[in-house]
DRENZA-367370 format. One line per 8 residues: number of its first residue (from 1); their letters; for each residue x, y, z of C-alpha. Coordinates in steps of 0.5 Angstrom, whole numbers, plus 500, padded with zeros to 3 digits. Layout:
N
NUM) a) X Y Z  ...
***
This chain:
821
1) mflysntm) 521 505 467  513 505 468  514 498 471  519 499 476  516 505 479  509 503 480  508 495 479  515 493 481
9) kyftlvfl) 516 497 487  509 496 489  511 488 491  517 489 494  514 494 499  509 487 500  514 483 502  520 486 505
17) llitfstn) 522 483 511  528 483 515  534 481 520  541 483 523  548 480 525  555 482 528  562 479 526  569 478 530
25) atqingvi) 576 478 527  577 471 524  574 469 518  571 462 518  568 461 510  566 455 506  560 452 500  554 448 504
33) kdskgntl) 551 442 498  547 436 499  550 430 497  549 430 489  553 437 490  547 442 489  548 448 493  544 449 498
41) pfssvlik) 542 457 498  540 460 505  542 454 510  543 456 516  550 455 520  550 456 528  555 456 533  553 450 538
49) gttkgtta) 548 452 544  548 459 541  544 463 538  550 467 534  552 464 527  550 467 520  547 465 513  549 462 506
57) nakgfytl) 547 466 501  542 464 494  549 460 492  550 456 499  556 461 501  557 463 508  561 466 512  562 466 519
65) qlsngnyt) 568 472 523  569 468 530  574 471 536  580 465 538  578 458 540  574 452 540  568 451 537  563 447 534
73) lvcqhigf) 559 449 528  552 447 527  549 448 520  541 447 518  537 446 512  529 445 512  529 437 510  536 435 511
81) asvekkvk) 539 432 518  543 437 521  552 436 521  557 439 526  564 440 525  569 442 530  573 448 529  580 452 532
89) vtnenvei) 580 459 530  586 462 530  589 467 527  588 465 520  581 464 515  578 457 515  575 453 509  569 450 513
97) nfelneqe) 565 446 507  558 442 509  555 436 506  548 435 508  543 429 506  536 428 506  533 428 513  531 421 514
105) ykltdvvv) 525 420 516  523 414 522  516 411 521  518 405 525  514 407 532  508 408 528  503 403 526  497 406 522
113) ksgsedpa) 491 401 521  486 402 515  481 407 517  484 410 523  486 417 524  493 420 521  498 420 528  499 427 525
121) yeiirkti) 493 430 528  494 427 535  501 431 534  496 437 532  492 437 538  497 438 542  500 443 538  494 446 538
129) akreehln) 493 446 546  500 449 546  499 455 541  497 461 546  502 459 551  508 459 545  504 465 542  505 470 549
137) eikkyqve) 512 466 553  516 472 550  513 478 551  520 482 552  526 482 548  530 486 543  535 482 538  538 485 533
145) vyikgqmq) 536 483 525  539 484 518  535 484 512  537 483 505  532 484 500  532 483 493  527 482 487  528 480 479
153) lrdypkkf) 526 479 473  525 473 469  523 476 463  520 483 460  516 486 454  520 491 449  514 495 451  508 498 455
161) mgekvdfe) 502 501 453  507 504 446  513 505 450  519 502 450  521 499 457  528 501 459  531 500 466  537 506 463
169) dgdtskrk) 542 501 466  545 500 459  543 493 460  538 489 454  538 482 458  531 479 460  534 477 467  536 483 471
177) miflsetv) 535 485 479  531 491 479  531 491 487  537 490 492  537 492 499  540 490 506  539 494 512  542 492 520
185) anysvdgn) 537 495 526  535 494 533  528 491 534  525 492 541  519 488 544  514 490 550  508 487 550  504 491 544
193) kkkidvls) 510 497 544  514 495 538  521 500 536  525 499 531  532 503 531  536 503 524  543 502 524  545 501 517
201) trvsgssn) 542 501 511  543 501 504  539 501 497  543 499 491  544 505 485  541 510 492  546 512 496  540 517 499
209) sfgfsspq) 535 512 500  533 508 507  531 502 504  526 497 507  527 497 514  521 494 518  522 488 521  516 482 521
217) iisfyenn) 517 475 525  511 472 522  508 468 527  504 462 525  502 462 533  497 467 531  492 464 529  490 469 523
225) isitalnp) 497 471 518  496 478 516  499 479 509  494 484 507  497 487 501  496 479 499  489 478 501  485 482 506
233) rgfispis) 483 477 510  489 474 512  491 467 512  489 462 517  495 459 520  496 451 521  496 450 528  491 455 529
241) nnalnyyk) 484 454 534  480 451 529  485 449 524  482 442 524  476 445 520  481 447 513  487 443 514  489 436 513
249) ykfegmff) 495 432 516  498 428 513  505 424 519  511 424 515  516 421 520  520 423 525  528 424 528  532 426 532
257) engktinr) 535 431 534  539 434 541  536 429 544  528 432 543  524 427 537  522 432 532  515 430 528  515 432 521
265) ikvipkrk) 507 433 519  505 435 512  499 441 511  495 440 506  489 444 505  481 441 505  479 446 500  481 449 494
273) yeplfagy) 480 458 493  480 459 501  485 462 505  491 457 506  498 454 506  500 447 504  507 444 506  511 442 512
281) iniieddw) 512 444 519  516 440 524  514 440 531  518 438 537  515 432 541  512 433 548  514 441 548  509 441 542
289) rlqtvqly) 512 447 538  514 449 532  522 447 530  522 449 522  517 451 517  517 451 510  510 452 507  507 456 501
297) llkeqqmq) 502 460 498  498 459 491  494 463 486  489 459 488  489 459 496  486 466 494  492 470 494  492 476 490
305) yldtltie) 497 479 484  503 473 485  503 465 483  506 464 489  509 465 496  514 461 500  515 462 507  521 458 511
313) qlyvplkn) 523 459 519  527 456 523  528 456 530  533 456 536  532 454 543  535 459 548  535 458 555  529 455 556
321) vwvikqqv) 524 458 550  525 458 543  527 464 538  526 465 531  533 465 528  532 466 521  526 467 516  527 467 508
329) ikpagkif) 520 470 503  520 468 497  515 471 492  514 470 484  509 472 480  508 475 473  504 481 471  503 485 464
337) afdffgsf) 509 480 462  513 482 468  515 475 470  519 477 476  523 473 483  525 475 489  527 473 496  528 477 503
345) lqvydkfn) 531 474 508  531 477 516  536 474 521  536 475 528  542 475 532  544 477 540  537 475 542  536 479 550
353) iepdykkg) 529 477 553  531 481 559  532 488 556  531 493 560  527 499 558  528 505 560  522 509 562  519 513 555
361) ffgntlmk) 523 507 551  518 507 547  513 512 544  510 514 538  516 513 534  516 506 530  522 506 526  527 511 527
369) ffdssnkk) 534 512 522  540 515 525  543 521 521  548 516 519  546 510 517  545 510 510  552 513 509  556 506 511
377) tmnywdsi) 562 504 506  563 498 502  568 495 508  564 497 513  559 491 510  563 487 508  565 487 515  559 486 518
385) rpvplsva) 555 482 513  552 476 516  550 473 509  555 474 503  553 477 498  551 472 491  556 474 485  549 477 481
393) eakdykkk) 548 482 488  555 484 489  555 485 481  548 489 482  551 493 487  558 496 483  554 497 476  549 501 480
401) dsleqark) 553 505 485  557 507 479  551 509 474  549 513 481  556 517 481  555 517 473  549 521 473  552 526 477
409) dphyldsl) 556 528 471  553 534 467  554 531 461  552 524 462  545 528 465  544 532 459  545 526 455  540 522 460
417) dkkrntlt) 535 528 458  535 528 452  533 521 451  528 522 455  526 528 452  525 525 446  517 528 444  514 522 441
425) fgklfltg) 507 520 438  504 516 443  507 521 449  504 527 445  497 523 444  496 518 449  500 519 455  502 526 455
433) ynyskeky) 509 528 455  515 529 461  521 534 460  526 533 466  532 537 466  536 533 472  543 537 473  537 543 474
441) ktnfsfdp) 532 538 479  527 540 474  521 537 472  515 540 466  510 536 463  503 536 460  498 532 459  496 527 452
449) likslnsy) 492 531 447  486 526 448  485 528 455  485 535 452  479 534 447  474 529 450  470 534 454  464 537 452
457) ntvegyvl) 458 540 455  452 545 455  455 551 457  461 551 453  461 546 447  466 542 446  472 545 451  480 545 449
465) nfsanynk) 483 544 456  490 544 456  495 543 463  501 544 464  506 541 471  513 544 473  516 542 479  524 544 482
473) rfegrksl) 527 540 487  532 544 492  536 542 498  534 539 502  526 537 501  524 543 499  521 543 493  516 548 489
481) slfsniry) 510 545 484  506 549 479  500 547 475  497 551 470  491 550 466  488 554 459  480 552 456  477 554 451
489) glsnthfn) 470 553 450  468 553 443  461 554 443  462 560 449  468 563 446  469 564 453  478 564 455  479 561 462
497) asingsyn) 486 561 465  489 559 471  496 557 475  496 554 482  502 552 486  505 549 493  512 550 495  514 544 500
505) lgkkynts) 518 548 507  521 542 509  520 542 516  520 536 521  513 535 519  509 536 512  509 544 511  507 547 505
513) lffgggkn) 504 554 503  500 553 498  497 559 492  493 560 486  490 564 482  486 567 475  480 565 472  477 559 471
521) vyqfnnan) 470 554 471  467 551 478  462 546 479  456 549 484  458 543 489  466 545 488  467 537 491  466 537 483
529) pistfnnt) 461 530 484  461 529 476  468 528 473  468 532 466  468 525 463  462 522 465  458 529 464  460 529 457
537) istlwyta) 458 521 455  450 524 460  450 530 455  452 527 448  448 521 448  443 521 453  441 529 453  442 529 460
545) nhmklyea) 446 536 463  448 535 470  454 539 470  452 546 473  458 551 472  459 558 474  465 563 473  469 566 476
553) wygkigys) 476 570 477  480 567 483  485 568 488  487 563 494  493 562 499  494 557 504  498 554 510  498 547 512
561) kglgegfd) 502 543 517  503 537 521  504 538 528  505 531 532  502 526 535  497 525 529  495 532 528  495 536 522
569) fsvvanfq) 492 543 521  490 547 515  488 554 513  487 558 507  483 564 504  479 565 499  477 569 494  472 569 487
577) hrmplent) 469 574 483  463 569 481  459 570 474  453 566 472  453 562 466  448 559 461  447 554 456  449 556 448
585) tdykfsty) 449 549 446  443 544 445  448 539 440  447 532 442  449 525 439  441 521 441  434 524 442  430 521 447
593) knraftpn) 422 523 447  420 527 452  427 530 455  431 536 453  436 540 457  435 543 463  437 550 465  444 552 467
601) fpvipaya) 443 552 474  441 548 481  434 548 483  434 547 490  426 547 494  425 552 498  432 555 496  434 557 489
609) sanitehn) 429 557 483  434 561 478  441 562 477  446 567 481  447 574 480  455 577 479  458 577 486  465 576 491
617) almltanl) 465 572 496  471 572 501  472 565 505  477 563 510  477 555 512  480 552 518  481 544 518  483 541 523
625) twrpgaky) 485 533 523  487 528 529  489 521 529  490 518 536  496 514 537  498 515 530  505 512 529  511 516 526
633) iempdrki) 517 513 522  523 518 524  528 520 519  533 525 518  530 530 516  523 528 517  517 525 521  512 521 517
641) nigsrypt) 505 519 520  504 512 518  497 512 521  495 508 528  489 503 529  484 508 532  479 512 528  480 519 524
649) fnlsvtkg) 477 526 526  477 531 521  473 538 524  473 544 519  469 551 519  469 555 513  467 563 515  463 568 509
657) innllgsn) 467 575 511  463 580 509  465 587 505  472 586 506  475 586 498  467 587 496  465 580 498  457 579 499
665) vdytkwhf) 457 574 503  455 573 510  456 566 513  459 561 518  458 553 517  461 548 520  463 540 519  465 534 522
673) rindnlnm) 467 528 520  470 521 524  471 515 519  475 509 520  478 502 516  477 496 521  480 490 518  476 484 522
681) klggtlky) 480 478 519  478 472 516  471 476 516  473 481 512  474 489 511  469 493 515  469 501 513  465 508 517
689) eleaggfl) 465 514 516  460 518 519  459 526 519  455 531 522  455 540 520  450 545 518  450 553 518  452 557 525
697) qadkvytp) 449 563 522  447 563 514  445 572 514  449 573 506  449 565 502  450 564 494  448 557 491  455 555 492
705) dfihylgn) 456 556 498  451 551 500  452 544 504  452 540 497  452 532 497  455 528 492  449 525 489  449 521 482
713) etviasqy) 444 520 476  449 517 472  451 509 471  459 511 473  459 510 481  460 517 486  465 517 491  465 510 496
721) mqgfqllp) 464 513 503  462 519 502  457 519 496  451 517 494  449 513 489  442 515 487  441 522 490  440 527 484
729) yyelsnmd) 446 532 486  442 538 489  436 535 491  437 536 498  443 542 498  441 546 504  442 552 509  440 548 515
737) kfytaghi) 442 549 522  445 541 522  444 534 518  448 528 520  451 522 514  453 516 515  457 510 510  458 503 512
745) eyhlngll) 461 498 507  462 492 509  467 488 504  467 480 505  473 479 501  471 471 500  468 469 505  461 467 502
753) snkiplfr) 464 468 494  470 462 495  464 457 496  460 457 491  462 452 486  465 455 479  464 462 482  470 462 486
761) klnwffvv) 473 461 481  473 467 479  476 470 485  470 476 486  468 479 492  462 481 495  461 488 498  454 490 503
769) ganalyin) 453 497 505  448 502 506  448 510 506  444 514 509  442 523 510  438 526 515  436 534 515  429 533 518
777) sqknfyea) 423 528 518  421 532 511  428 532 508  433 525 508  434 518 504  436 513 504  440 507 500  442 500 500
785) ffsienif) 446 497 496  450 489 495  456 490 490  460 485 486  468 487 486  474 485 483  472 483 477  477 483 472
793) kiirvdfv) 481 486 478  479 494 477  472 493 476  466 493 481  459 493 480  453 496 486  446 494 486  442 499 490
801) qgykqnge) 436 500 493  434 508 494  428 510 500  426 518 499  423 522 504  416 522 499  416 514 499  419 514 492
809) tprgikfs) 424 508 492  429 508 485  433 503 485  439 503 480  446 498 477  452 503 478  460 501 475  466 503 478
817) lpllf) 472 504 473  477 507 477  483 506 471  478 510 467  474 515 472
***
């Protein structure tokens, strides 16, 4: 189950694309094959002169429902000559099979002299010249889309990370369907404004799910084809403005169809390790537009996570324009011995290129699921489905829907829980244990013991640290989560215990109450600039006790709510009874000459040169976040913010309240932040975060309340986009009225590294950037860095040069290992 929920679901999310259709009374069905008897999957069957039709399934079988009358059916498959058949529809079902021959391409009218340019280049130039016209010729339309997506495994390991791989379906065969979904939606477009109304959707084995329902037409008339999850730079279209710099072309011949001359062009990347397609495109003579697309990507063409990705498209005429009729995406790959493949089909029907949108039709809701969209019966789907289910798909629906019903039986749930809840050595020590009671919608889990025993610091010595979580789901979206922690220091013999929780109210926007209380150990910078594991290594091996701690009894309560229109608000009250801690041990593995452990408090020039005294602190923090132009997915019971093309703004204000509940603090500080992630397509990705803040009033302030920054004094990188890699943890902490900081990173995503021989085979990427902090002319810090990321997909190495206000120029190498730290 681990892979299904973490890896396979991720790939399914990346590649799902969509389509739709309608129906009538009498059924036409049949099988589409080639001249050798091989079935032709995803062939198209249209009623001549219209965009109405259907698509064959993966086994070449199709069905089409029509009212009584005379029709001419046109069967098409990319790379094969189309076939027309006349049919008279009465009240009886009709079987019409098609046999298609491979397309014959004529070269007799083309003479290619030795050394002369291939005729394909002139065709491509004329198509590029018309690219923008075809891209914008239909600015406004509405269409119905039918979507079917499926992912299957060809093979998978018996165990993964020491745990048995079990899909809990009773099937031990290596080949299995791991995801199957269908959707019918109305897709409305008006320039840059889009809206998706999901009419019906289903997911095999999950009746409460809504499937993936966002139609995405991949337009090769765009210069850059954005498939961000596979390559953040996107891929260069073979008919982009600068395509001739990247591609070679070969004229494969021509054929005639419906009075049009169609040119078949072979697309060949000029270089490996560039984000380029290969395959074939058919271009209509004189119109210089695409008729069909059959292109693929390979891993060597800077594609991440997959081995191959095939894209097939079919366009059909509608009045004086051409519209997409069908799109098929076929991914395949192998990750951690999980060998998978899939197909994601979109079929477009009922095109309206002159829709009359009412005022207010387009709003901030990009996709809307109607109340009953996932409650349709099997009879409904059988009556409207334009693409027949394959035997494997029909079997998957039947099996998983039956399993879903069985899982509602208390006895079945008990047996399933018993199987899942078995405690093993691996779960206890390595991966953690999870105990669930599905009947009561509860779940209890705790961390592995190896995680509870890997902490050491000079205050507590070795730390026994045990965490456990409890979750309870109620009706609708309401839920309760509790997080408990027990901590014991073997050297100072202090025992700490705490519990925190949150209650999701399940409103239209995310709304929750959160609370907590107990006794805990805190870093003076409550944002935790150094991880427990990192501090353990630096303390034991390098005699560097960077983590500075205090102890506190605490209680907190807060409330957060989404307000809509891109706004989110939260408020939290936090009380701490703070107590100083001192070093109690100097144990270490290695001894460094002239190096000793430092006292357990931050030394902050001009502010703090001794430990805190025992005191109380009551703080109230209000936080407001806004992302203009935010778009939402609207479910029947909630709205989900999916971001926008504008930056995110955040403002928070914290008030230290004096004389209430014995509080000894009295201050007001503020913080403002703006950040964004800009996709520059082939140019890479630019990330930035700018911030400012300070104290409006600072009458009584203790060290934990200072403005602190995420510094770093170890070889493990601090948080990118918020931290400073060479700034000592508390060196510039302050109580000043104003400061500014900025972080910027430019990820080239292979823009230069794919040009370096041998190095480009590694598929490692370059990053350049800088971090800056300015408080005043006497207190500032700057650093610039060059980094290599995507090393073995997970590692990043940073080469950093710093500049301090006193003229010092520290430098260092940092590593980022996200799976470990």
